[in-house]
All heavy atoms as TSV, in Angstrom:
chain	resi	resn	atom	element	x	y	z
A	1	MET	N	N	-72.673	17.140	16.263
A	1	MET	CA	C	-71.850	16.093	15.682
A	1	MET	C	C	-71.403	16.473	14.274
A	1	MET	O	O	-70.300	16.174	13.879
A	1	MET	CB	C	-72.624	14.778	15.677
A	1	MET	CG	C	-71.856	13.629	15.111
A	1	MET	SD	S	-70.833	12.803	16.286
A	1	MET	CE	C	-71.715	11.333	16.562
A	2	SER	N	N	-72.250	17.159	13.550
A	2	SER	CA	C	-71.926	17.563	12.191
A	2	SER	C	C	-70.766	18.551	12.178
A	2	SER	O	O	-69.906	18.491	11.302
A	2	SER	CB	C	-73.152	18.182	11.519
A	2	SER	OG	O	-72.812	18.634	10.243
A	3	ALA	N	N	-70.715	19.450	13.163
A	3	ALA	CA	C	-69.624	20.416	13.234
A	3	ALA	C	C	-68.302	19.697	13.506
A	3	ALA	O	O	-67.264	20.062	12.944
A	3	ALA	CB	C	-69.900	21.447	14.316
A	4	GLU	N	N	-68.335	18.668	14.348
A	4	GLU	CA	C	-67.124	17.888	14.630
A	4	GLU	C	C	-66.653	17.160	13.373
A	4	GLU	O	O	-65.463	17.143	13.074
A	4	GLU	CB	C	-67.391	16.873	15.739
A	4	GLU	CG	C	-67.596	17.501	17.098
A	4	GLU	CD	C	-67.966	16.477	18.151
A	4	GLU	OE1	O	-68.007	15.259	17.841
A	4	GLU	OE2	O	-68.227	16.891	19.285
A	5	ARG	N	N	-67.588	16.589	12.659
A	5	ARG	CA	C	-67.234	15.871	11.434
A	5	ARG	C	C	-66.657	16.834	10.401
A	5	ARG	O	O	-65.686	16.504	9.725
A	5	ARG	CB	C	-68.456	15.156	10.860
A	5	ARG	CG	C	-68.128	14.379	9.591
A	5	ARG	CD	C	-69.256	13.542	9.146
A	5	ARG	NE	N	-69.363	12.429	10.080
A	5	ARG	CZ	C	-70.200	11.431	9.942
A	5	ARG	NH1	N	-71.036	11.396	8.941
A	5	ARG	NH2	N	-70.231	10.456	10.814
A	6	ASP	N	N	-67.241	18.022	10.294
A	6	ASP	CA	C	-66.725	19.027	9.359
A	6	ASP	C	C	-65.307	19.432	9.741
A	6	ASP	O	O	-64.447	19.617	8.871
A	6	ASP	CB	C	-67.636	20.254	9.321
A	6	ASP	CG	C	-68.978	19.971	8.650
A	6	ASP	OD1	O	-69.085	18.938	7.944
A	6	ASP	OD2	O	-69.907	20.780	8.836
A	7	ALA	N	N	-65.057	19.587	11.036
A	7	ALA	CA	C	-63.719	19.965	11.500
A	7	ALA	C	C	-62.708	18.865	11.179
A	7	ALA	O	O	-61.592	19.144	10.727
A	7	ALA	CB	C	-63.739	20.254	12.995
A	8	VAL	N	N	-63.100	17.624	11.388
A	8	VAL	CA	C	-62.223	16.492	11.085
A	8	VAL	C	C	-61.956	16.427	9.586
A	8	VAL	O	O	-60.812	16.245	9.152
A	8	VAL	CB	C	-62.823	15.164	11.597
A	8	VAL	CG1	C	-62.054	13.975	11.055
A	8	VAL	CG2	C	-62.841	15.143	13.114
A	9	ASP	N	N	-62.983	16.589	8.784
A	9	ASP	CA	C	-62.814	16.569	7.330
A	9	ASP	C	C	-61.876	17.681	6.865
A	9	ASP	O	O	-61.056	17.483	5.968
A	9	ASP	CB	C	-64.170	16.707	6.624
A	9	ASP	CG	C	-64.998	15.434	6.698
A	9	ASP	OD1	O	-64.425	14.363	7.012
A	9	ASP	OD2	O	-66.212	15.513	6.434
A	10	GLU	N	N	-61.983	18.844	7.503
A	10	GLU	CA	C	-61.120	19.967	7.142
A	10	GLU	C	C	-59.658	19.653	7.444
A	10	GLU	O	O	-58.767	19.917	6.632
A	10	GLU	CB	C	-61.555	21.218	7.903
A	10	GLU	CG	C	-60.823	22.470	7.499
A	10	GLU	CD	C	-61.340	23.702	8.222
A	10	GLU	OE1	O	-62.548	23.762	8.532
A	10	GLU	OE2	O	-60.509	24.589	8.482
A	11	VAL	N	N	-59.410	19.045	8.597
A	11	VAL	CA	C	-58.046	18.670	8.965
A	11	VAL	C	C	-57.509	17.603	8.016
A	11	VAL	O	O	-56.365	17.678	7.556
A	11	VAL	CB	C	-57.976	18.187	10.431
A	11	VAL	CG1	C	-56.631	17.568	10.744
A	11	VAL	CG2	C	-58.276	19.333	11.386
A	12	LEU	N	N	-58.332	16.625	7.702
A	12	LEU	CA	C	-57.901	15.570	6.780
A	12	LEU	C	C	-57.594	16.129	5.405
A	12	LEU	O	O	-56.623	15.724	4.755
A	12	LEU	CB	C	-58.960	14.474	6.697
A	12	LEU	CG	C	-59.133	13.624	7.950
A	12	LEU	CD1	C	-60.296	12.650	7.781
A	12	LEU	CD2	C	-57.862	12.891	8.289
A	13	ASP	N	N	-58.399	17.068	4.937
A	13	ASP	CA	C	-58.147	17.707	3.639
A	13	ASP	C	C	-56.818	18.460	3.659
A	13	ASP	O	O	-56.043	18.396	2.703
A	13	ASP	CB	C	-59.288	18.659	3.272
A	13	ASP	CG	C	-60.572	17.942	2.884
A	13	ASP	OD1	O	-60.516	16.726	2.603
A	13	ASP	OD2	O	-61.631	18.611	2.874
A	14	GLU	N	N	-56.556	19.156	4.751
A	14	GLU	CA	C	-55.302	19.900	4.862
A	14	GLU	C	C	-54.110	18.957	4.894
A	14	GLU	O	O	-53.083	19.208	4.248
A	14	GLU	CB	C	-55.318	20.784	6.106
A	14	GLU	CG	C	-54.136	21.714	6.184
A	14	GLU	CD	C	-54.247	22.716	7.314
A	14	GLU	OE1	O	-55.364	22.970	7.800
A	14	GLU	OE2	O	-53.187	23.245	7.706
A	15	LEU	N	N	-54.227	17.862	5.633
A	15	LEU	CA	C	-53.146	16.868	5.668
A	15	LEU	C	C	-52.886	16.291	4.280
A	15	LEU	O	O	-51.731	16.094	3.882
A	15	LEU	CB	C	-53.479	15.745	6.646
A	15	LEU	CG	C	-53.332	16.076	8.118
A	15	LEU	CD1	C	-53.885	14.940	8.971
A	15	LEU	CD2	C	-51.888	16.340	8.473
A	16	HIS	N	N	-53.946	16.027	3.554
A	16	HIS	CA	C	-53.802	15.505	2.193
A	16	HIS	C	C	-53.058	16.507	1.306
A	16	HIS	O	O	-52.172	16.125	0.531
A	16	HIS	CB	C	-55.177	15.179	1.604
A	16	HIS	CG	C	-55.103	14.675	0.199
A	16	HIS	ND1	N	-54.647	13.420	-0.114
A	16	HIS	CD2	C	-55.413	15.272	-0.976
A	16	HIS	CE1	C	-54.669	13.261	-1.422
A	16	HIS	NE2	N	-55.134	14.371	-1.967
A	17	GLU	N	N	-53.392	17.784	1.434
A	17	GLU	CA	C	-52.717	18.818	0.652
A	17	GLU	C	C	-51.233	18.878	0.990
A	17	GLU	O	O	-50.386	18.994	0.094
A	17	GLU	CB	C	-53.358	20.186	0.904
A	17	GLU	CG	C	-54.731	20.342	0.306
A	17	GLU	CD	C	-55.372	21.682	0.661
A	17	GLU	OE1	O	-54.629	22.624	1.016
A	17	GLU	OE2	O	-56.602	21.779	0.593
A	18	VAL	N	N	-50.909	18.789	2.277
A	18	VAL	CA	C	-49.512	18.841	2.704
A	18	VAL	C	C	-48.757	17.629	2.175
A	18	VAL	O	O	-47.652	17.755	1.631
A	18	VAL	CB	C	-49.412	18.927	4.244
A	18	VAL	CG1	C	-47.979	18.715	4.723
A	18	VAL	CG2	C	-49.949	20.267	4.735
A	19	ARG	N	N	-49.338	16.450	2.301
A	19	ARG	CA	C	-48.683	15.226	1.815
A	19	ARG	C	C	-48.471	15.279	0.312
A	19	ARG	O	O	-47.425	14.868	-0.196
A	19	ARG	CB	C	-49.502	13.996	2.193
A	19	ARG	CG	C	-49.475	13.703	3.680
A	19	ARG	CD	C	-50.260	12.461	4.016
A	19	ARG	NE	N	-49.640	11.313	3.380
A	19	ARG	CZ	C	-50.288	10.213	3.045
A	19	ARG	NH1	N	-51.573	10.090	3.299
A	19	ARG	NH2	N	-49.669	9.212	2.477
A	20	THR	N	N	-49.453	15.792	-0.412
A	20	THR	CA	C	-49.341	15.899	-1.868
A	20	THR	C	C	-48.228	16.876	-2.248
A	20	THR	O	O	-47.442	16.610	-3.160
A	20	THR	CB	C	-50.686	16.344	-2.476
A	20	THR	OG1	O	-51.683	15.381	-2.124
A	20	THR	CG2	C	-50.611	16.452	-3.977
A	21	ALA	N	N	-48.147	17.998	-1.534
A	21	ALA	CA	C	-47.106	18.988	-1.819
A	21	ALA	C	C	-45.717	18.428	-1.533
A	21	ALA	O	O	-44.779	18.635	-2.316
A	21	ALA	CB	C	-47.354	20.251	-1.005
A	22	ILE	N	N	-45.567	17.718	-0.422
A	22	ILE	CA	C	-44.269	17.109	-0.095
A	22	ILE	C	C	-43.895	16.075	-1.151
A	22	ILE	O	O	-42.755	16.039	-1.626
A	22	ILE	CB	C	-44.292	16.479	1.312
A	22	ILE	CG1	C	-44.366	17.570	2.377
A	22	ILE	CG2	C	-43.069	15.587	1.532
A	22	ILE	CD1	C	-44.606	17.050	3.783
A	23	SER	N	N	-44.844	15.258	-1.538
A	23	SER	CA	C	-44.588	14.240	-2.543
A	23	SER	C	C	-44.150	14.875	-3.860
A	23	SER	O	O	-43.196	14.425	-4.502
A	23	SER	CB	C	-45.836	13.381	-2.752
A	23	SER	OG	O	-45.583	12.356	-3.672
A	24	ALA	N	N	-44.828	15.932	-4.268
A	24	ALA	CA	C	-44.490	16.613	-5.519
A	24	ALA	C	C	-43.101	17.242	-5.440
A	24	ALA	O	O	-42.356	17.255	-6.427
A	24	ALA	CB	C	-45.536	17.668	-5.837
A	25	GLN	N	N	-42.745	17.759	-4.270
A	25	GLN	CA	C	-41.435	18.400	-4.093
A	25	GLN	C	C	-40.300	17.419	-4.375
A	25	GLN	O	O	-39.236	17.811	-4.831
A	25	GLN	CB	C	-41.323	18.949	-2.680
A	25	GLN	CG	C	-40.038	19.692	-2.402
A	25	GLN	CD	C	-40.004	20.271	-0.992
A	25	GLN	OE1	O	-40.986	20.236	-0.268
A	25	GLN	NE2	N	-38.872	20.797	-0.613
A	26	PHE	N	N	-40.541	16.138	-4.120
A	26	PHE	CA	C	-39.515	15.114	-4.321
A	26	PHE	C	C	-39.852	14.217	-5.509
A	26	PHE	O	O	-39.449	13.059	-5.562
A	26	PHE	CB	C	-39.332	14.303	-3.038
A	26	PHE	CG	C	-38.799	15.141	-1.915
A	26	PHE	CD1	C	-39.655	15.698	-0.983
A	26	PHE	CD2	C	-37.453	15.428	-1.823
A	26	PHE	CE1	C	-39.172	16.501	0.035
A	26	PHE	CE2	C	-36.957	16.235	-0.812
A	26	PHE	CZ	C	-37.828	16.776	0.119
A	27	ASP	N	N	-40.572	14.778	-6.469
A	27	ASP	CA	C	-40.932	14.065	-7.708
A	27	ASP	C	C	-41.643	12.739	-7.429
A	27	ASP	O	O	-41.463	11.766	-8.151
A	27	ASP	CB	C	-39.695	13.822	-8.576
A	27	ASP	CG	C	-39.022	15.122	-8.997
A	27	ASP	OD1	O	-39.731	16.106	-9.243
A	27	ASP	OD2	O	-37.779	15.135	-9.062
A	28	HIS	N	N	-42.393	12.685	-6.368
A	28	HIS	CA	C	-43.170	11.495	-5.986
A	28	HIS	C	C	-42.277	10.264	-5.824
A	28	HIS	O	O	-42.701	9.141	-6.072
A	28	HIS	CB	C	-44.294	11.239	-6.996
A	28	HIS	CG	C	-45.143	12.448	-7.235
A	28	HIS	ND1	N	-46.060	12.899	-6.314
A	28	HIS	CD2	C	-45.183	13.322	-8.269
A	28	HIS	CE1	C	-46.640	13.990	-6.775
A	28	HIS	NE2	N	-46.131	14.276	-7.950
A	29	ASP	N	N	-41.034	10.505	-5.406
A	29	ASP	CA	C	-40.055	9.427	-5.227
A	29	ASP	C	C	-39.709	9.302	-3.745
A	29	ASP	O	O	-39.007	10.150	-3.192
A	29	ASP	CB	C	-38.801	9.727	-6.040
A	29	ASP	CG	C	-37.770	8.615	-5.982
A	29	ASP	OD1	O	-37.940	7.657	-5.186
A	29	ASP	OD2	O	-36.783	8.692	-6.738
A	30	PRO	N	N	-40.203	8.252	-3.081
A	30	PRO	CA	C	-39.938	8.104	-1.649
A	30	PRO	C	C	-38.444	8.025	-1.322
A	30	PRO	O	O	-38.013	8.477	-0.266
A	30	PRO	CB	C	-40.651	6.809	-1.254
A	30	PRO	CG	C	-41.407	6.348	-2.431
A	30	PRO	CD	C	-41.025	7.186	-3.599
A	31	LYS	N	N	-37.637	7.479	-2.217
A	31	LYS	CA	C	-36.196	7.375	-1.954
A	31	LYS	C	C	-35.565	8.765	-1.857
A	31	LYS	O	O	-34.683	8.991	-1.028
A	31	LYS	CB	C	-35.511	6.554	-3.041
A	31	LYS	CG	C	-35.868	5.089	-2.978
A	31	LYS	CD	C	-35.184	4.304	-4.069
A	31	LYS	CE	C	-35.604	2.853	-3.999
A	31	LYS	NZ	N	-35.008	2.060	-5.070
A	32	LYS	N	N	-36.012	9.695	-2.694
A	32	LYS	CA	C	-35.491	11.063	-2.629
A	32	LYS	C	C	-35.890	11.714	-1.308
A	32	LYS	O	O	-35.106	12.431	-0.698
A	32	LYS	CB	C	-36.026	11.910	-3.791
A	32	LYS	CG	C	-35.409	11.577	-5.121
A	32	LYS	CD	C	-35.963	12.488	-6.205
A	32	LYS	CE	C	-35.387	12.162	-7.561
A	32	LYS	NZ	N	-35.931	13.048	-8.604
A	33	TYR	N	N	-37.116	11.469	-0.875
A	33	TYR	CA	C	-37.601	12.046	0.381
A	33	TYR	C	C	-36.824	11.487	1.566
A	33	TYR	O	O	-36.380	12.229	2.447
A	33	TYR	CB	C	-39.094	11.783	0.528
A	33	TYR	CG	C	-39.696	12.364	1.789
A	33	TYR	CD1	C	-39.629	13.716	2.056
A	33	TYR	CD2	C	-40.334	11.542	2.706
A	33	TYR	CE1	C	-40.176	14.250	3.210
A	33	TYR	CE2	C	-40.892	12.068	3.865
A	33	TYR	CZ	C	-40.809	13.421	4.109
A	33	TYR	OH	O	-41.351	13.947	5.253
A	34	ILE	N	N	-36.595	10.179	1.586
A	34	ILE	CA	C	-35.834	9.543	2.667
A	34	ILE	C	C	-34.402	10.077	2.684
A	34	ILE	O	O	-33.853	10.363	3.749
A	34	ILE	CB	C	-35.842	8.000	2.527
A	34	ILE	CG1	C	-37.264	7.452	2.631
A	34	ILE	CG2	C	-34.908	7.352	3.546
A	34	ILE	CD1	C	-37.914	7.613	3.971
A	35	ALA	N	N	-33.795	10.213	1.507
A	35	ALA	CA	C	-32.432	10.749	1.440
A	35	ALA	C	C	-32.386	12.170	1.994
A	35	ALA	O	O	-31.450	12.534	2.718
A	35	ALA	CB	C	-31.927	10.723	-0.003
A	36	TYR	N	N	-33.396	12.968	1.686
A	36	TYR	CA	C	-33.472	14.325	2.210
A	36	TYR	C	C	-33.569	14.306	3.735
A	36	TYR	O	O	-32.865	15.054	4.422
A	36	TYR	CB	C	-34.666	15.051	1.599
A	36	TYR	CG	C	-34.990	16.349	2.289
A	36	TYR	CD1	C	-34.239	17.500	2.063
A	36	TYR	CD2	C	-36.054	16.427	3.189
A	36	TYR	CE1	C	-34.531	18.675	2.711
A	36	TYR	CE2	C	-36.357	17.609	3.846
A	36	TYR	CZ	C	-35.586	18.737	3.600
A	36	TYR	OH	O	-35.878	19.902	4.254
A	37	LEU	N	N	-34.432	13.457	4.277
A	37	LEU	CA	C	-34.581	13.372	5.730
A	37	LEU	C	C	-33.283	12.937	6.395
A	37	LEU	O	O	-32.911	13.453	7.455
A	37	LEU	CB	C	-35.719	12.412	6.089
A	37	LEU	CG	C	-37.131	12.859	5.721
A	37	LEU	CD1	C	-38.129	11.761	6.078
A	37	LEU	CD2	C	-37.493	14.160	6.419
A	38	GLN	N	N	-32.579	11.996	5.783
A	38	GLN	CA	C	-31.305	11.543	6.349
A	38	GLN	C	C	-30.270	12.661	6.321
A	38	GLN	O	O	-29.500	12.831	7.274
A	38	GLN	CB	C	-30.797	10.316	5.587
A	38	GLN	CG	C	-31.641	9.086	5.842
A	38	GLN	CD	C	-31.275	7.912	4.960
A	38	GLN	OE1	O	-30.711	8.080	3.877
A	38	GLN	NE2	N	-31.612	6.712	5.414
A	39	GLU	N	N	-30.260	13.440	5.245
A	39	GLU	CA	C	-29.326	14.567	5.145
A	39	GLU	C	C	-29.618	15.613	6.226
A	39	GLU	O	O	-28.705	16.105	6.899
A	39	GLU	CB	C	-29.434	15.197	3.760
A	39	GLU	CG	C	-28.511	16.369	3.551
A	39	GLU	CD	C	-28.673	16.995	2.179
A	39	GLU	OE1	O	-28.966	16.265	1.212
A	39	GLU	OE2	O	-28.518	18.225	2.083
A	40	VAL	N	N	-30.886	15.935	6.395
A	40	VAL	CA	C	-31.268	16.910	7.423
A	40	VAL	C	C	-30.904	16.384	8.804
A	40	VAL	O	O	-30.403	17.128	9.653
A	40	VAL	CB	C	-32.770	17.246	7.326
A	40	VAL	CG1	C	-33.239	18.034	8.534
A	40	VAL	CG2	C	-33.056	18.022	6.053
A	41	HIS	N	N	-31.114	15.101	9.040
A	41	HIS	CA	C	-30.768	14.511	10.331
A	41	HIS	C	C	-29.273	14.637	10.600
A	41	HIS	O	O	-28.861	14.988	11.711
A	41	HIS	CB	C	-31.217	13.051	10.377
A	41	HIS	CG	C	-30.996	12.425	11.704
A	41	HIS	ND1	N	-29.993	11.516	11.934
A	41	HIS	CD2	C	-31.628	12.594	12.893
A	41	HIS	CE1	C	-30.016	11.143	13.198
A	41	HIS	NE2	N	-30.999	11.781	13.803
A	42	GLN	N	N	-28.453	14.374	9.593
A	42	GLN	CA	C	-27.010	14.500	9.760
A	42	GLN	C	C	-26.625	15.941	10.087
A	42	GLN	O	O	-25.764	16.189	10.933
A	42	GLN	CB	C	-26.265	14.030	8.500
A	42	GLN	CG	C	-26.220	12.535	8.344
A	42	GLN	CD	C	-25.540	11.853	9.511
A	42	GLN	OE1	O	-24.561	12.334	10.065
A	42	GLN	NE2	N	-26.065	10.709	9.909
A	43	GLN	N	N	-27.265	16.896	9.417
A	43	GLN	CA	C	-26.989	18.305	9.688
A	43	GLN	C	C	-27.367	18.664	11.127
A	43	GLN	O	O	-26.636	19.388	11.811
A	43	GLN	CB	C	-27.750	19.199	8.709
A	43	GLN	CG	C	-27.238	19.105	7.282
A	43	GLN	CD	C	-28.125	19.845	6.303
A	43	GLN	OE1	O	-29.153	20.411	6.662
A	43	GLN	NE2	N	-27.732	19.826	5.033
A	44	LEU	N	N	-28.490	18.148	11.589
A	44	LEU	CA	C	-28.924	18.418	12.956
A	44	LEU	C	C	-27.988	17.773	13.972
A	44	LEU	O	O	-27.708	18.351	15.029
A	44	LEU	CB	C	-30.360	17.945	13.166
A	44	LEU	CG	C	-31.434	18.707	12.387
A	44	LEU	CD1	C	-32.790	18.035	12.553
A	44	LEU	CD2	C	-31.498	20.159	12.828
A	45	LEU	N	N	-27.500	16.574	13.657
A	45	LEU	CA	C	-26.523	15.914	14.531
A	45	LEU	C	C	-25.256	16.755	14.644
A	45	LEU	O	O	-24.744	16.977	15.741
A	45	LEU	CB	C	-26.160	14.533	13.986
A	45	LEU	CG	C	-27.084	13.371	14.315
A	45	LEU	CD1	C	-26.679	12.136	13.525
A	45	LEU	CD2	C	-27.073	13.076	15.790
A	46	GLN	N	N	-24.744	17.209	13.504
A	46	GLN	CA	C	-23.509	17.993	13.493
A	46	GLN	C	C	-23.678	19.319	14.223
A	46	GLN	O	O	-22.746	19.804	14.863
A	46	GLN	CB	C	-23.050	18.233	12.058
A	46	GLN	CG	C	-22.572	16.978	11.374
A	46	GLN	CD	C	-22.279	17.167	9.898
A	46	GLN	OE1	O	-22.504	18.231	9.336
A	46	GLN	NE2	N	-21.801	16.115	9.260
A	47	ALA	N	N	-24.864	19.907	14.139
A	47	ALA	CA	C	-25.124	21.185	14.802
A	47	ALA	C	C	-25.431	21.006	16.287
A	47	ALA	O	O	-25.499	21.980	17.028
A	47	ALA	CB	C	-26.287	21.902	14.118
A	48	GLY	N	N	-25.622	19.750	16.714
A	48	GLY	CA	C	-25.903	19.485	18.116
A	48	GLY	C	C	-27.366	19.652	18.508
A	48	GLY	O	O	-27.687	19.716	19.689
A	49	TRP	N	N	-28.239	19.723	17.537
A	49	TRP	CA	C	-29.666	19.896	17.824
A	49	TRP	C	C	-30.336	18.586	18.230
A	49	TRP	O	O	-31.360	18.582	18.901
A	49	TRP	CB	C	-30.390	20.477	16.620
A	49	TRP	CG	C	-30.133	21.938	16.465
A	49	TRP	CD1	C	-29.130	22.519	15.747
A	49	TRP	CD2	C	-30.873	23.011	17.057
A	49	TRP	NE1	N	-29.205	23.877	15.851
A	49	TRP	CE2	C	-30.263	24.215	16.652
A	49	TRP	CE3	C	-31.979	23.066	17.877
A	49	TRP	CZ2	C	-30.749	25.451	17.046
A	49	TRP	CZ3	C	-32.449	24.305	18.264
A	49	TRP	CH2	C	-31.831	25.480	17.850
A	50	VAL	N	N	-29.789	17.476	17.782
A	50	VAL	CA	C	-30.314	16.162	18.165
A	50	VAL	C	C	-29.142	15.291	18.584
A	50	VAL	O	O	-27.991	15.546	18.221
A	50	VAL	CB	C	-31.097	15.467	17.017
A	50	VAL	CG1	C	-32.344	16.247	16.652
A	50	VAL	CG2	C	-30.232	15.255	15.803
A	51	GLU	N	N	-29.440	14.269	19.355
A	51	GLU	CA	C	-28.412	13.330	19.788
A	51	GLU	C	C	-28.442	12.096	18.904
A	51	GLU	O	O	-29.487	11.728	18.366
A	51	GLU	CB	C	-28.660	12.912	21.234
A	51	GLU	CG	C	-28.510	14.038	22.226
A	51	GLU	CD	C	-28.730	13.569	23.654
A	51	GLU	OE1	O	-28.822	12.347	23.874
A	51	GLU	OE2	O	-28.820	14.436	24.529
A	52	ALA	N	N	-27.304	11.475	18.785
A	52	ALA	CA	C	-27.233	10.225	18.037
A	52	ALA	C	C	-27.988	9.154	18.810
A	52	ALA	O	O	-27.995	9.153	20.045
A	52	ALA	CB	C	-25.778	9.804	17.848
A	53	PRO	N	N	-28.632	8.251	18.109
A	53	PRO	CA	C	-29.339	7.175	18.815
A	53	PRO	C	C	-28.340	6.281	19.545
A	53	PRO	O	O	-27.188	6.163	19.124
A	53	PRO	CB	C	-30.053	6.409	17.692
A	53	PRO	CG	C	-29.357	6.793	16.445
A	53	PRO	CD	C	-28.736	8.136	16.663
A	54	PRO	N	N	-28.764	5.673	20.635
A	54	PRO	CA	C	-27.839	4.796	21.372
A	54	PRO	C	C	-27.464	3.576	20.537
A	54	PRO	O	O	-28.238	3.115	19.698
A	54	PRO	CB	C	-28.646	4.392	22.606
A	54	PRO	CG	C	-30.059	4.603	22.240
A	54	PRO	CD	C	-30.083	5.708	21.221
A	55	ARG	N	N	-26.279	3.091	20.777
A	55	ARG	CA	C	-25.846	1.886	20.061
A	55	ARG	C	C	-26.650	0.697	20.573
A	55	ARG	O	O	-26.953	0.604	21.761
A	55	ARG	CB	C	-24.371	1.632	20.299
A	55	ARG	CG	C	-23.507	2.697	19.682
A	55	ARG	CD	C	-22.056	2.362	19.856
A	55	ARG	NE	N	-21.244	3.413	19.272
A	55	ARG	CZ	C	-19.941	3.391	19.226
A	55	ARG	NH1	N	-19.280	2.383	19.739
A	55	ARG	NH2	N	-19.277	4.376	18.673
A	56	PRO	N	N	-26.948	-0.238	19.691
A	56	PRO	CA	C	-27.701	-1.425	20.144
A	56	PRO	C	C	-26.873	-2.259	21.119
A	56	PRO	O	O	-25.653	-2.375	20.959
A	56	PRO	CB	C	-27.976	-2.213	18.864
A	56	PRO	CG	C	-27.349	-1.478	17.755
A	56	PRO	CD	C	-26.697	-0.246	18.281
A	57	ARG	N	N	-27.547	-2.778	22.122
A	57	ARG	CA	C	-26.856	-3.639	23.082
A	57	ARG	C	C	-26.561	-4.969	22.421
A	57	ARG	O	O	-27.368	-5.499	21.662
A	57	ARG	CB	C	-27.743	-3.874	24.301
A	57	ARG	CG	C	-27.909	-2.637	25.123
A	57	ARG	CD	C	-28.734	-2.843	26.351
A	57	ARG	NE	N	-29.005	-4.230	26.649
A	57	ARG	CZ	C	-29.802	-4.651	27.628
A	57	ARG	NH1	N	-30.414	-3.785	28.378
A	57	ARG	NH2	N	-30.004	-5.913	27.830
A	58	GLN	N	N	-25.404	-5.497	22.719
A	58	GLN	CA	C	-25.046	-6.810	22.173
A	58	GLN	C	C	-25.452	-7.876	23.167
A	58	GLN	O	O	-25.135	-7.786	24.345
A	58	GLN	CB	C	-23.558	-6.881	21.887
A	58	GLN	CG	C	-23.150	-5.952	20.756
A	58	GLN	CD	C	-21.712	-6.203	20.316
A	58	GLN	OE1	O	-21.069	-7.117	20.810
A	58	GLN	NE2	N	-21.243	-5.394	19.401
A	59	ASP	N	N	-26.158	-8.847	22.680
A	59	ASP	CA	C	-26.622	-9.945	23.511
A	59	ASP	C	C	-25.465	-10.911	23.724
A	59	ASP	O	O	-24.993	-11.558	22.802
A	59	ASP	CB	C	-27.805	-10.641	22.841
A	59	ASP	CG	C	-28.431	-11.701	23.721
A	59	ASP	OD1	O	-28.065	-11.788	24.923
A	59	ASP	OD2	O	-29.301	-12.431	23.225
A	60	LYS	N	N	-24.990	-11.010	24.968
A	60	LYS	CA	C	-23.832	-11.854	25.272
A	60	LYS	C	C	-24.143	-13.334	25.154
A	60	LYS	O	O	-23.276	-14.148	24.880
A	60	LYS	CB	C	-23.296	-11.533	26.670
A	60	LYS	CG	C	-22.742	-10.150	26.773
A	60	LYS	CD	C	-22.214	-9.860	28.155
A	60	LYS	CE	C	-21.680	-8.447	28.225
A	60	LYS	NZ	N	-21.182	-8.106	29.541
A	61	SER	N	N	-25.400	-13.703	25.304
A	61	SER	CA	C	-25.755	-15.126	25.212
A	61	SER	C	C	-25.729	-15.619	23.768
A	61	SER	O	O	-25.625	-16.810	23.525
A	61	SER	CB	C	-27.139	-15.369	25.810
A	61	SER	OG	O	-28.133	-14.682	25.061
A	62	ALA	N	N	-25.819	-14.716	22.784
A	62	ALA	CA	C	-25.829	-15.097	21.388
A	62	ALA	C	C	-24.409	-15.329	20.874
A	62	ALA	O	O	-24.205	-15.900	19.822
A	62	ALA	CB	C	-26.509	-14.027	20.536
A	63	ALA	N	N	-23.408	-14.872	21.609
A	63	ALA	CA	C	-22.022	-14.978	21.140
A	63	ALA	C	C	-21.440	-16.339	21.323
A	63	ALA	O	O	-21.809	-17.221	21.925
A	63	ALA	CB	C	-21.153	-13.962	21.872
């Protein structure tokens, strides 16, 4: 059980390091990070790597 706990702790430590590095890359500003993700998504859409999400269905009973 101790080996499993050590393995889990190691993964959690690595995740923390990655999150800290990403946060620092964007000056700890979530808005900058979100803007970056949106920009990358647009680039992927234009390159055809991802599909645009489906349009929301309009509820005819609400009209």
